[in-house]
PDB file of N, CA, C, O and CB in Angstrom:
ATOM      1  N   MET A   1      -2.923  -4.695   5.991  1.00  0.00           N
ATOM      2  CA  MET A   1      -2.783  -3.708   6.507  1.00  0.00           C
ATOM      3  C   MET A   1      -3.294  -2.758   6.091  1.00  0.00           C
ATOM      4  O   MET A   1      -2.656  -2.279   5.154  1.00  0.00           O
ATOM      5  CB  MET A   1      -1.902  -3.542   6.653  1.00  0.00           C
ATOM      6  N   ALA A   2      -4.377  -2.108   6.402  1.00  0.00           N
ATOM      7  CA  ALA A   2      -4.913  -1.198   5.284  1.00  0.00           C
ATOM      8  C   ALA A   2      -4.193   0.063   5.630  1.00  0.00           C
ATOM      9  O   ALA A   2      -3.436   0.333   6.562  1.00  0.00           O
ATOM     10  CB  ALA A   2      -6.612  -1.001   5.239  1.00  0.00           C
ATOM     11  N   THR A   3      -4.820   1.046   4.206  1.00  0.00           N
ATOM     12  CA  THR A   3      -4.145   1.952   4.435  1.00  0.00           C
ATOM     13  C   THR A   3      -4.467   3.118   3.771  1.00  0.00           C
ATOM     14  O   THR A   3      -5.220   2.932   2.815  1.00  0.00           O
ATOM     15  CB  THR A   3      -3.081   1.618   4.295  1.00  0.00           C
ATOM     16  N   GLN A   4      -3.973   4.828   4.075  1.00  0.00           N
ATOM     17  CA  GLN A   4      -4.973   5.590   4.491  1.00  0.00           C
ATOM     18  C   GLN A   4      -4.207   6.310   3.484  1.00  0.00           C
ATOM     19  O   GLN A   4      -3.252   5.771   2.925  1.00  0.00           O
ATOM     20  CB  GLN A   4      -5.334   6.034   6.033  1.00  0.00           C
ATOM     21  N   LYS A   5      -4.552   7.427   3.240  1.00  0.00           N
ATOM     22  CA  LYS A   5      -3.987   8.830   2.868  1.00  0.00           C
ATOM     23  C   LYS A   5      -3.934   9.741   3.780  1.00  0.00           C
ATOM     24  O   LYS A   5      -4.899  10.245   4.352  1.00  0.00           O
ATOM     25  CB  LYS A   5      -4.637   9.446   1.908  1.00  0.00           C
ATOM     26  N   HIS A   6      -3.136   9.908   3.893  1.00  0.00           N
ATOM     27  CA  HIS A   6      -2.206  11.648   4.704  1.00  0.00           C
ATOM     28  C   HIS A   6      -1.557  12.959   4.044  1.00  0.00           C
ATOM     29  O   HIS A   6      -0.703  13.215   3.195  1.00  0.00           O
ATOM     30  CB  HIS A   6      -0.740  11.262   5.470  1.00  0.00           C
ATOM     31  N   VAL A   7      -2.636  13.812   5.100  1.00  0.00           N
ATOM     32  CA  VAL A   7      -1.880  15.149   3.153  1.00  0.00           C
ATOM     33  C   VAL A   7      -1.269  16.484   4.806  1.00  0.00           C
ATOM     34  O   VAL A   7      -1.549  17.070   5.851  1.00  0.00           O
ATOM     35  CB  VAL A   7      -4.583  16.608   1.041  1.00  0.00           C
ATOM     36  N   PHE A   8      -0.266  16.142   3.708  1.00  0.00           N
ATOM     37  CA  PHE A   8       0.164  16.773   5.121  1.00  0.00           C
ATOM     38  C   PHE A   8       1.041  18.315   3.894  1.00  0.00           C
ATOM     39  O   PHE A   8       1.501  18.186   2.759  1.00  0.00           O
ATOM     40  CB  PHE A   8       1.654  15.269   6.524  1.00  0.00           C
ATOM     41  N   ASN A   9       0.938  19.825   4.926  1.00  0.00           N
ATOM     42  CA  ASN A   9       1.966  20.730   4.098  1.00  0.00           C
ATOM     43  C   ASN A   9       3.543  21.341   4.709  1.00  0.00           C
ATOM     44  O   ASN A   9       3.713  21.810   5.834  1.00  0.00           O
ATOM     45  CB  ASN A   9       1.081  22.041   3.763  1.00  0.00           C
ATOM     46  N   VAL A  10       4.264  21.235   3.976  1.00  0.00           N
ATOM     47  CA  VAL A  10       5.375  21.277   3.761  1.00  0.00           C
ATOM     48  C   VAL A  10       6.226  22.196   3.394  1.00  0.00           C
ATOM     49  O   VAL A  10       6.460  22.182   2.186  1.00  0.00           O
ATOM     50  CB  VAL A  10       5.441  20.674   3.262  1.00  0.00           C
ATOM     51  N   GLU A  11       6.841  23.090   4.082  1.00  0.00           N
ATOM     52  CA  GLU A  11       7.738  24.254   3.234  1.00  0.00           C
ATOM     53  C   GLU A  11       8.627  23.779   2.349  1.00  0.00           C
ATOM     54  O   GLU A  11       9.646  23.162   2.662  1.00  0.00           O
ATOM     55  CB  GLU A  11       8.603  25.150   4.082  1.00  0.00           C
ATOM     56  N   MET A  12       8.267  24.052   1.194  1.00  0.00           N
ATOM     57  CA  MET A  12       9.143  23.402  -0.042  1.00  0.00           C
ATOM     58  C   MET A  12       9.154  24.514  -0.752  1.00  0.00           C
ATOM     59  O   MET A  12       8.235  25.304  -0.970  1.00  0.00           O
ATOM     60  CB  MET A  12       8.564  22.076  -0.932  1.00  0.00           C
ATOM     61  N   THR A  13      10.711  24.530  -1.242  1.00  0.00           N
ATOM     62  CA  THR A  13      10.807  25.884  -1.873  1.00  0.00           C
ATOM     63  C   THR A  13      11.494  25.992  -3.399  1.00  0.00           C
ATOM     64  O   THR A  13      11.818  26.902  -4.163  1.00  0.00           O
ATOM     65  CB  THR A  13      11.655  26.762  -0.871  1.00  0.00           C
ATOM     66  N   CYS A  14      11.527  24.428  -3.392  1.00  0.00           N
ATOM     67  CA  CYS A  14      12.620  24.051  -4.532  1.00  0.00           C
ATOM     68  C   CYS A  14      12.919  23.426  -4.601  1.00  0.00           C
ATOM     69  O   CYS A  14      13.371  22.950  -3.560  1.00  0.00           O
ATOM     70  CB  CYS A  14      13.480  24.328  -4.809  1.00  0.00           C
ATOM     71  N   GLU A  15      13.110  22.359  -6.271  1.00  0.00           N
ATOM     72  CA  GLU A  15      13.405  21.214  -6.126  1.00  0.00           C
ATOM     73  C   GLU A  15      14.501  20.443  -5.018  1.00  0.00           C
ATOM     74  O   GLU A  15      14.186  19.257  -4.929  1.00  0.00           O
ATOM     75  CB  GLU A  15      13.654  21.077  -7.241  1.00  0.00           C
ATOM     76  N   GLY A  16      15.494  20.726  -4.298  1.00  0.00           N
ATOM     77  CA  GLY A  16      16.039  20.343  -3.252  1.00  0.00           C
ATOM     78  C   GLY A  16      15.478  19.932  -2.208  1.00  0.00           C
ATOM     79  O   GLY A  16      15.772  18.834  -1.736  1.00  0.00           O
ATOM     80  N   CYS A  17      14.579  20.723  -1.660  1.00  0.00           N
ATOM     81  CA  CYS A  17      13.166  20.437  -0.986  1.00  0.00           C
ATOM     82  C   CYS A  17      12.217  19.341  -1.675  1.00  0.00           C
ATOM     83  O   CYS A  17      11.726  18.723  -0.731  1.00  0.00           O
ATOM     84  CB  CYS A  17      12.332  21.807  -0.974  1.00  0.00           C
ATOM     85  N   SER A  18      11.839  18.930  -2.606  1.00  0.00           N
ATOM     86  CA  SER A  18      11.228  18.302  -2.968  1.00  0.00           C
ATOM     87  C   SER A  18      11.910  16.360  -2.552  1.00  0.00           C
ATOM     88  O   SER A  18      11.616  15.354  -1.907  1.00  0.00           O
ATOM     89  CB  SER A  18      11.074  18.991  -4.339  1.00  0.00           C
ATOM     90  N   GLY A  19      12.837  16.858  -3.391  1.00  0.00           N
ATOM     91  CA  GLY A  19      14.057  15.703  -3.034  1.00  0.00           C
ATOM     92  C   GLY A  19      13.920  14.997  -1.989  1.00  0.00           C
ATOM     93  O   GLY A  19      13.481  13.847  -1.955  1.00  0.00           O
ATOM     94  N   ALA A  20      14.462  15.960  -0.651  1.00  0.00           N
ATOM     95  CA  ALA A  20      14.927  15.863   0.782  1.00  0.00           C
ATOM     96  C   ALA A  20      13.295  14.719   1.491  1.00  0.00           C
ATOM     97  O   ALA A  20      13.247  13.903   2.412  1.00  0.00           O
ATOM     98  CB  ALA A  20      15.159  17.983   1.614  1.00  0.00           C
ATOM     99  N   VAL A  21      11.991  15.318   0.315  1.00  0.00           N
ATOM    100  CA  VAL A  21      10.443  14.497   1.219  1.00  0.00           C
ATOM    101  C   VAL A  21      10.482  13.664   0.456  1.00  0.00           C
ATOM    102  O   VAL A  21       9.463  12.988   0.593  1.00  0.00           O
ATOM    103  CB  VAL A  21       8.738  15.150   1.375  1.00  0.00           C
ATOM    104  N   THR A  22      11.374  13.121  -0.667  1.00  0.00           N
ATOM    105  CA  THR A  22      11.286  12.377  -1.252  1.00  0.00           C
ATOM    106  C   THR A  22      12.326  11.324  -0.830  1.00  0.00           C
ATOM    107  O   THR A  22      12.206  10.135  -0.535  1.00  0.00           O
ATOM    108  CB  THR A  22      11.217  12.858  -2.317  1.00  0.00           C
ATOM    109  N   ARG A  23      13.173  11.985  -0.883  1.00  0.00           N
ATOM    110  CA  ARG A  23      14.047  10.590   0.085  1.00  0.00           C
ATOM    111  C   ARG A  23      13.681   9.937   1.125  1.00  0.00           C
ATOM    112  O   ARG A  23      13.600   8.709   1.099  1.00  0.00           O
ATOM    113  CB  ARG A  23      15.218  10.887   0.702  1.00  0.00           C
ATOM    114  N   VAL A  24      13.316  10.884   2.545  1.00  0.00           N
ATOM    115  CA  VAL A  24      13.078  10.102   3.943  1.00  0.00           C
ATOM    116  C   VAL A  24      12.280   9.658   3.962  1.00  0.00           C
ATOM    117  O   VAL A  24      12.164   9.060   5.031  1.00  0.00           O
ATOM    118  CB  VAL A  24      13.021  10.546   5.028  1.00  0.00           C
ATOM    119  N   LEU A  25      10.969   9.453   2.941  1.00  0.00           N
ATOM    120  CA  LEU A  25      10.020   8.525   2.736  1.00  0.00           C
ATOM    121  C   LEU A  25      10.182   7.341   1.739  1.00  0.00           C
ATOM    122  O   LEU A  25       9.284   6.526   1.529  1.00  0.00           O
ATOM    123  CB  LEU A  25       8.994   9.208   2.415  1.00  0.00           C
ATOM    124  N   ASN A  26      11.257   7.318   1.214  1.00  0.00           N
ATOM    125  CA  ASN A  26      11.746   6.593   0.171  1.00  0.00           C
ATOM    126  C   ASN A  26      12.233   5.851   0.902  1.00  0.00           C
ATOM    127  O   ASN A  26      12.072   4.759   0.358  1.00  0.00           O
ATOM    128  CB  ASN A  26      12.520   7.087  -0.811  1.00  0.00           C
ATOM    129  N   LYS A  27      13.025   5.619   2.309  1.00  0.00           N
ATOM    130  CA  LYS A  27      13.983   4.854   3.333  1.00  0.00           C
ATOM    131  C   LYS A  27      13.028   4.654   4.453  1.00  0.00           C
ATOM    132  O   LYS A  27      13.460   4.494   5.594  1.00  0.00           O
ATOM    133  CB  LYS A  27      15.424   5.722   3.846  1.00  0.00           C
ATOM    134  N   LEU A  28      11.899   4.653   4.226  1.00  0.00           N
ATOM    135  CA  LEU A  28      10.274   3.913   4.860  1.00  0.00           C
ATOM    136  C   LEU A  28      10.424   2.386   3.821  1.00  0.00           C
ATOM    137  O   LEU A  28      10.616   1.229   4.194  1.00  0.00           O
ATOM    138  CB  LEU A  28       8.257   5.247   4.270  1.00  0.00           C
ATOM    139  N   GLY A  29      10.296   2.795   2.791  1.00  0.00           N
ATOM    140  CA  GLY A  29      10.547   1.365   1.903  1.00  0.00           C
ATOM    141  C   GLY A  29       9.204   1.171   2.035  1.00  0.00           C
ATOM    142  O   GLY A  29       8.421   2.112   1.905  1.00  0.00           O
ATOM    143  N   ASP A  30       8.751  -0.227   2.341  1.00  0.00           N
ATOM    144  CA  ASP A  30       6.873  -0.564   1.957  1.00  0.00           C
ATOM    145  C   ASP A  30       6.226  -0.370   2.918  1.00  0.00           C
ATOM    146  O   ASP A  30       5.180  -0.952   3.203  1.00  0.00           O
ATOM    147  CB  ASP A  30       6.301  -2.058   1.559  1.00  0.00           C
ATOM    148  N   LYS A  31       6.842   0.592   3.626  1.00  0.00           N
ATOM    149  CA  LYS A  31       5.842   0.947   4.559  1.00  0.00           C
ATOM    150  C   LYS A  31       5.220   1.916   4.041  1.00  0.00           C
ATOM    151  O   LYS A  31       4.521   2.382   4.940  1.00  0.00           O
ATOM    152  CB  LYS A  31       6.244   1.264   5.805  1.00  0.00           C
ATOM    153  N   VAL A  32       5.091   2.420   3.220  1.00  0.00           N
ATOM    154  CA  VAL A  32       4.444   3.557   2.324  1.00  0.00           C
ATOM    155  C   VAL A  32       3.903   3.117   1.424  1.00  0.00           C
ATOM    156  O   VAL A  32       4.921   2.599   0.965  1.00  0.00           O
ATOM    157  CB  VAL A  32       5.197   4.498   1.778  1.00  0.00           C
ATOM    158  N   ALA A  33       2.751   2.705   0.345  1.00  0.00           N
ATOM    159  CA  ALA A  33       2.706   2.390  -0.915  1.00  0.00           C
ATOM    160  C   ALA A  33       2.791   3.227  -2.094  1.00  0.00           C
ATOM    161  O   ALA A  33       2.878   2.964  -3.293  1.00  0.00           O
ATOM    162  CB  ALA A  33       1.803   1.851  -0.987  1.00  0.00           C
ATOM    163  N   LYS A  34       2.723   4.749  -1.164  1.00  0.00           N
ATOM    164  CA  LYS A  34       3.096   5.918  -2.435  1.00  0.00           C
ATOM    165  C   LYS A  34       3.084   7.115  -1.457  1.00  0.00           C
ATOM    166  O   LYS A  34       2.873   7.514  -0.312  1.00  0.00           O
ATOM    167  CB  LYS A  34       1.761   6.138  -3.953  1.00  0.00           C
ATOM    168  N   PHE A  35       3.330   7.304  -2.286  1.00  0.00           N
ATOM    169  CA  PHE A  35       3.218   9.249  -2.100  1.00  0.00           C
ATOM    170  C   PHE A  35       3.493  10.311  -3.344  1.00  0.00           C
ATOM    171  O   PHE A  35       4.289  10.142  -4.269  1.00  0.00           O
ATOM    172  CB  PHE A  35       4.531   9.831  -0.939  1.00  0.00           C
ATOM    173  N   ASP A  36       2.631  11.440  -3.123  1.00  0.00           N
ATOM    174  CA  ASP A  36       2.679  12.400  -4.102  1.00  0.00           C
ATOM    175  C   ASP A  36       3.288  13.806  -3.748  1.00  0.00           C
ATOM    176  O   ASP A  36       2.523  14.450  -3.030  1.00  0.00           O
ATOM    177  CB  ASP A  36       1.378  12.543  -4.548  1.00  0.00           C
ATOM    178  N   VAL A  37       4.546  14.503  -4.081  1.00  0.00           N
ATOM    179  CA  VAL A  37       4.832  15.480  -3.502  1.00  0.00           C
ATOM    180  C   VAL A  37       4.570  16.790  -4.485  1.00  0.00           C
ATOM    181  O   VAL A  37       5.105  16.702  -5.590  1.00  0.00           O
ATOM    182  CB  VAL A  37       6.138  15.251  -3.009  1.00  0.00           C
ATOM    183  N   ASP A  38       3.946  17.781  -4.262  1.00  0.00           N
ATOM    184  CA  ASP A  38       3.308  18.775  -4.988  1.00  0.00           C
ATOM    185  C   ASP A  38       3.887  20.135  -4.484  1.00  0.00           C
ATOM    186  O   ASP A  38       3.437  20.800  -3.551  1.00  0.00           O
ATOM    187  CB  ASP A  38       1.765  18.662  -4.832  1.00  0.00           C
ATOM    188  N   LEU A  39       5.195  20.492  -5.431  1.00  0.00           N
ATOM    189  CA  LEU A  39       6.356  21.713  -4.874  1.00  0.00           C
ATOM    190  C   LEU A  39       5.132  22.677  -5.149  1.00  0.00           C
ATOM    191  O   LEU A  39       4.924  23.132  -4.024  1.00  0.00           O
ATOM    192  CB  LEU A  39       8.185  22.096  -5.933  1.00  0.00           C
ATOM    193  N   ALA A  40       4.319  23.179  -5.890  1.00  0.00           N
ATOM    194  CA  ALA A  40       3.802  24.726  -6.477  1.00  0.00           C
ATOM    195  C   ALA A  40       2.678  24.552  -4.720  1.00  0.00           C
ATOM    196  O   ALA A  40       2.750  25.373  -3.806  1.00  0.00           O
ATOM    197  CB  ALA A  40       2.590  24.785  -8.826  1.00  0.00           C
ATOM    198  N   GLN A  41       2.026  23.652  -4.710  1.00  0.00           N
ATOM    199  CA  GLN A  41       0.866  23.416  -3.248  1.00  0.00           C
ATOM    200  C   GLN A  41       1.970  23.252  -1.791  1.00  0.00           C
ATOM    201  O   GLN A  41       1.987  23.927  -0.761  1.00  0.00           O
ATOM    202  CB  GLN A  41      -0.328  21.446  -3.467  1.00  0.00           C
ATOM    203  N   LYS A  42       2.607  22.385  -2.100  1.00  0.00           N
ATOM    204  CA  LYS A  42       3.745  22.693  -0.723  1.00  0.00           C
ATOM    205  C   LYS A  42       3.276  21.611  -0.257  1.00  0.00           C
ATOM    206  O   LYS A  42       3.079  21.727   0.953  1.00  0.00           O
ATOM    207  CB  LYS A  42       3.693  24.139   0.439  1.00  0.00           C
ATOM    208  N   LYS A  43       2.942  20.377  -0.750  1.00  0.00           N
ATOM    209  CA  LYS A  43       1.534  19.570  -0.113  1.00  0.00           C
ATOM    210  C   LYS A  43       2.268  18.508  -0.324  1.00  0.00           C
ATOM    211  O   LYS A  43       3.403  18.602  -0.791  1.00  0.00           O
ATOM    212  CB  LYS A  43      -0.156  19.587  -0.853  1.00  0.00           C
ATOM    213  N   VAL A  44       1.655  17.249   0.028  1.00  0.00           N
ATOM    214  CA  VAL A  44       2.044  15.945   0.366  1.00  0.00           C
ATOM    215  C   VAL A  44       1.481  14.576   0.838  1.00  0.00           C
ATOM    216  O   VAL A  44       1.693  13.816   1.783  1.00  0.00           O
ATOM    217  CB  VAL A  44       2.657  16.162   1.041  1.00  0.00           C
ATOM    218  N   VAL A  45       0.775  14.601  -0.105  1.00  0.00           N
ATOM    219  CA  VAL A  45      -0.223  13.307   0.283  1.00  0.00           C
ATOM    220  C   VAL A  45       0.994  11.654   0.601  1.00  0.00           C
ATOM    221  O   VAL A  45       2.056  11.464   0.007  1.00  0.00           O
ATOM    222  CB  VAL A  45      -1.581  13.005  -1.548  1.00  0.00           C
ATOM    223  N   ILE A  46       0.481  10.875   1.495  1.00  0.00           N
ATOM    224  CA  ILE A  46       0.944   9.605   1.580  1.00  0.00           C
ATOM    225  C   ILE A  46      -0.009   8.912   1.562  1.00  0.00           C
ATOM    226  O   ILE A  46      -1.084   9.284   2.034  1.00  0.00           O
ATOM    227  CB  ILE A  46       1.674   9.301   2.530  1.00  0.00           C
ATOM    228  N   GLU A  47       0.160   7.843   1.055  1.00  0.00           N
ATOM    229  CA  GLU A  47      -0.563   6.811   1.610  1.00  0.00           C
ATOM    230  C   GLU A  47       0.028   5.174   2.156  1.00  0.00           C
ATOM    231  O   GLU A  47       0.118   4.210   1.395  1.00  0.00           O
ATOM    232  CB  GLU A  47      -1.495   6.689   0.585  1.00  0.00           C
ATOM    233  N   SER A  48       0.368   5.155   3.556  1.00  0.00           N
ATOM    234  CA  SER A  48       0.925   4.133   3.911  1.00  0.00           C
ATOM    235  C   SER A  48      -0.156   3.792   5.210  1.00  0.00           C
ATOM    236  O   SER A  48      -1.270   4.295   5.353  1.00  0.00           O
ATOM    237  CB  SER A  48       2.528   4.382   4.165  1.00  0.00           C
ATOM    238  N   ALA A  49       0.411   2.933   5.978  1.00  0.00           N
ATOM    239  CA  ALA A  49      -0.632   2.542   6.705  1.00  0.00           C
ATOM    240  C   ALA A  49       0.334   2.872   8.851  1.00  0.00           C
ATOM    241  O   ALA A  49       0.105   2.833  10.060  1.00  0.00           O
ATOM    242  CB  ALA A  49      -1.117   0.427   5.937  1.00  0.00           C
ATOM    243  N   LEU A  50       1.069   3.070   8.115  1.00  0.00           N
ATOM    244  CA  LEU A  50       1.932   4.438   9.190  1.00  0.00           C
ATOM    245  C   LEU A  50       1.194   5.287  10.239  1.00  0.00           C
ATOM    246  O   LEU A  50       0.947   6.159   9.407  1.00  0.00           O
ATOM    247  CB  LEU A  50       2.517   5.746   8.217  1.00  0.00           C
ATOM    248  N   SER A  51       0.740   5.679  11.144  1.00  0.00           N
ATOM    249  CA  SER A  51       0.415   6.604  11.005  1.00  0.00           C
ATOM    250  C   SER A  51       0.440   8.225  10.940  1.00  0.00           C
ATOM    251  O   SER A  51       1.500   8.822  10.752  1.00  0.00           O
ATOM    252  CB  SER A  51       0.122   6.267  11.282  1.00  0.00           C
ATOM    253  N   SER A  52      -0.578   8.780  11.078  1.00  0.00           N
ATOM    254  CA  SER A  52       0.110  10.314  10.844  1.00  0.00           C
ATOM    255  C   SER A  52       1.200  11.118  11.754  1.00  0.00           C
ATOM    256  O   SER A  52       1.985  11.981  11.359  1.00  0.00           O
ATOM    257  CB  SER A  52      -1.011  11.263  10.871  1.00  0.00           C
ATOM    258  N   ASP A  53       1.031  10.575  13.167  1.00  0.00           N
ATOM    259  CA  ASP A  53       2.841  10.790  13.652  1.00  0.00           C
ATOM    260  C   ASP A  53       3.735  10.745  13.730  1.00  0.00           C
ATOM    261  O   ASP A  53       4.578  11.519  14.182  1.00  0.00           O
ATOM    262  CB  ASP A  53       3.364  10.765  14.046  1.00  0.00           C
ATOM    263  N   GLU A  54       3.803   8.930  12.895  1.00  0.00           N
ATOM    264  CA  GLU A  54       4.867   8.787  12.520  1.00  0.00           C
ATOM    265  C   GLU A  54       5.657   9.622  11.016  1.00  0.00           C
ATOM    266  O   GLU A  54       6.751  10.154  10.828  1.00  0.00           O
ATOM    267  CB  GLU A  54       4.736   7.494  12.537  1.00  0.00           C
ATOM    268  N   LEU A  55       4.363   9.362  10.111  1.00  0.00           N
ATOM    269  CA  LEU A  55       4.926   9.962   9.330  1.00  0.00           C
ATOM    270  C   LEU A  55       5.049  11.746   9.451  1.00  0.00           C
ATOM    271  O   LEU A  55       5.622  12.416   8.591  1.00  0.00           O
ATOM    272  CB  LEU A  55       4.325   9.434   8.278  1.00  0.00           C
ATOM    273  N   LEU A  56       4.544  12.200  10.405  1.00  0.00           N
ATOM    274  CA  LEU A  56       5.064  13.832  10.367  1.00  0.00           C
ATOM    275  C   LEU A  56       6.669  13.854  11.154  1.00  0.00           C
ATOM    276  O   LEU A  56       7.319  14.887  10.994  1.00  0.00           O
ATOM    277  CB  LEU A  56       3.741  15.020  11.440  1.00  0.00           C
ATOM    278  N   GLU A  57       7.270  12.769  11.960  1.00  0.00           N
ATOM    279  CA  GLU A  57       7.868  12.866  12.098  1.00  0.00           C
ATOM    280  C   GLU A  57       9.363  12.044  11.172  1.00  0.00           C
ATOM    281  O   GLU A  57      10.459  11.647  11.568  1.00  0.00           O
ATOM    282  CB  GLU A  57       7.385  12.922  13.047  1.00  0.00           C
ATOM    283  N   THR A  58       8.942  12.063  10.320  1.00  0.00           N
ATOM    284  CA  THR A  58       9.716  11.665   9.442  1.00  0.00           C
ATOM    285  C   THR A  58      10.026  12.471   8.384  1.00  0.00           C
ATOM    286  O   THR A  58      11.099  12.610   7.796  1.00  0.00           O
ATOM    287  CB  THR A  58       9.330  10.685   9.080  1.00  0.00           C
ATOM    288  N   LEU A  59       8.809  13.060   8.185  1.00  0.00           N
ATOM    289  CA  LEU A  59       9.019  14.056   7.075  1.00  0.00           C
ATOM    290  C   LEU A  59      10.066  15.357   8.010  1.00  0.00           C
ATOM    291  O   LEU A  59      11.085  15.832   7.511  1.00  0.00           O
ATOM    292  CB  LEU A  59       7.189  14.709   6.387  1.00  0.00           C
ATOM    293  N   LYS A  60       9.632  15.682   9.159  1.00  0.00           N
ATOM    294  CA  LYS A  60      10.261  16.469   9.853  1.00  0.00           C
ATOM    295  C   LYS A  60      11.539  16.593  10.002  1.00  0.00           C
ATOM    296  O   LYS A  60      12.254  17.559  10.270  1.00  0.00           O
ATOM    297  CB  LYS A  60       9.910  16.387  10.706  1.00  0.00           C
ATOM    298  N   LYS A  61      11.803  15.162   9.734  1.00  0.00           N
ATOM    299  CA  LYS A  61      13.532  15.016   9.158  1.00  0.00           C
ATOM    300  C   LYS A  61      14.041  15.498   7.987  1.00  0.00           C
ATOM    301  O   LYS A  61      15.128  14.994   7.704  1.00  0.00           O
ATOM    302  CB  LYS A  61      13.977  13.665   8.935  1.00  0.00           C
ATOM    303  N   THR A  62      13.611  16.332   7.183  1.00  0.00           N
ATOM    304  CA  THR A  62      13.539  17.041   6.311  1.00  0.00           C
ATOM    305  C   THR A  62      14.568  18.564   6.347  1.00  0.00           C
ATOM    306  O   THR A  62      15.412  19.059   5.600  1.00  0.00           O
ATOM    307  CB  THR A  62      12.153  17.140   6.286  1.00  0.00           C
ATOM    308  N   GLY A  63      13.672  19.079   8.211  1.00  0.00           N
ATOM    309  CA  GLY A  63      14.294  19.317   8.327  1.00  0.00           C
ATOM    310  C   GLY A  63      13.210  21.243   8.229  1.00  0.00           C
ATOM    311  O   GLY A  63      13.423  22.344   8.736  1.00  0.00           O
ATOM    312  N   LYS A  64      12.096  20.676   7.289  1.00  0.00           N
ATOM    313  CA  LYS A  64      11.365  22.048   6.769  1.00  0.00           C
ATOM    314  C   LYS A  64      10.243  22.030   7.929  1.00  0.00           C
ATOM    315  O   LYS A  64      10.242  21.345   8.952  1.00  0.00           O
ATOM    316  CB  LYS A  64      10.635  22.003   4.941  1.00  0.00           C
ATOM    317  N   GLU A  65       9.280  22.978   7.487  1.00  0.00           N
ATOM    318  CA  GLU A  65       7.914  23.297   8.312  1.00  0.00           C
ATOM    319  C   GLU A  65       7.472  22.253   7.877  1.00  0.00           C
ATOM    320  O   GLU A  65       7.711  21.997   6.697  1.00  0.00           O
ATOM    321  CB  GLU A  65       6.956  24.602   8.104  1.00  0.00           C
ATOM    322  N   THR A  66       6.681  21.307   8.680  1.00  0.00           N
ATOM    323  CA  THR A  66       6.017  20.431   8.297  1.00  0.00           C
ATOM    324  C   THR A  66       4.498  20.429   9.372  1.00  0.00           C
ATOM    325  O   THR A  66       4.697  20.436  10.587  1.00  0.00           O
ATOM    326  CB  THR A  66       7.009  19.179   8.273  1.00  0.00           C
ATOM    327  N   THR A  67       2.977  20.417   8.832  1.00  0.00           N
ATOM    328  CA  THR A  67       2.352  20.045   9.461  1.00  0.00           C
ATOM    329  C   THR A  67       1.736  19.118   9.138  1.00  0.00           C
ATOM    330  O   THR A  67       2.516  18.624   8.324  1.00  0.00           O
ATOM    331  CB  THR A  67       1.920  20.677   9.789  1.00  0.00           C
ATOM    332  N   TYR A  68       0.175  17.940   9.178  1.00  0.00           N
ATOM    333  CA  TYR A  68      -0.501  17.501   9.440  1.00  0.00           C
ATOM    334  C   TYR A  68      -2.262  18.383   9.858  1.00  0.00           C
ATOM    335  O   TYR A  68      -2.793  18.979  10.794  1.00  0.00           O
ATOM    336  CB  TYR A  68       0.309  16.879  10.162  1.00  0.00           C
ATOM    337  N   VAL A  69      -2.739  17.714   7.749  1.00  0.00           N
ATOM    338  CA  VAL A  69      -3.439  18.543   7.595  1.00  0.00           C
ATOM    339  C   VAL A  69      -4.891  18.320   7.885  1.00  0.00           C
ATOM    340  O   VAL A  69      -5.901  18.940   8.220  1.00  0.00           O
ATOM    341  CB  VAL A  69      -3.171  18.886   6.558  1.00  0.00           C
ATOM    342  N   GLY A  70      -4.366  16.799   7.504  1.00  0.00           N
ATOM    343  CA  GLY A  70      -6.166  15.290   7.716  1.00  0.00           C
ATOM    344  C   GLY A  70      -5.564  14.203   6.291  1.00  0.00           C
ATOM    345  O   GLY A  70      -4.614  14.145   5.509  1.00  0.00           O
ATOM    346  N   GLN A  71      -6.980  13.382   6.652  1.00  0.00           N
ATOM    347  CA  GLN A  71      -6.556  12.556   6.449  1.00  0.00           C
ATOM    348  C   GLN A  71      -7.315  13.225   4.884  1.00  0.00           C
ATOM    349  O   GLN A  71      -7.843  14.337   4.908  1.00  0.00           O
ATOM    350  CB  GLN A  71      -6.738  11.249   7.379  1.00  0.00           C
ATOM    351  N   GLU A  72      -7.280  12.529   3.816  1.00  0.00           N
ATOM    352  CA  GLU A  72      -7.700  11.957   2.277  1.00  0.00           C
ATOM    353  C   GLU A  72      -8.617  11.073   1.968  1.00  0.00           C
ATOM    354  O   GLU A  72      -8.196   9.980   2.347  1.00  0.00           O
ATOM    355  CB  GLU A  72      -6.752  11.364   1.660  1.00  0.00           C
ATOM    356  N   ASN A  73     -10.094  10.919   1.268  1.00  0.00           N
ATOM    357  CA  ASN A  73     -10.506  10.008   1.151  1.00  0.00           C
ATOM    358  C   ASN A  73     -10.105   9.035  -0.442  1.00  0.00           C
ATOM    359  O   ASN A  73     -10.589   7.918  -0.621  1.00  0.00           O
ATOM    360  CB  ASN A  73     -11.735  10.427   1.499  1.00  0.00           C
TER     361      ASN A  73
END
């Protein structure tokens, strides 16, 4: 299954916030190829075969305001 890079803005203010994002993404296991959490830019890039909607729902479980930016090549 082909993976795509999805970019999200997540309202993260501290290491605890980025840790919460890491935890929910790790729960997806092998459905996520890799991800990068950029606390300073409040940006999360996820490489996954899942849809942007599925990833958005997962990120919203952190309780942080999350918006989908788009795909990255």
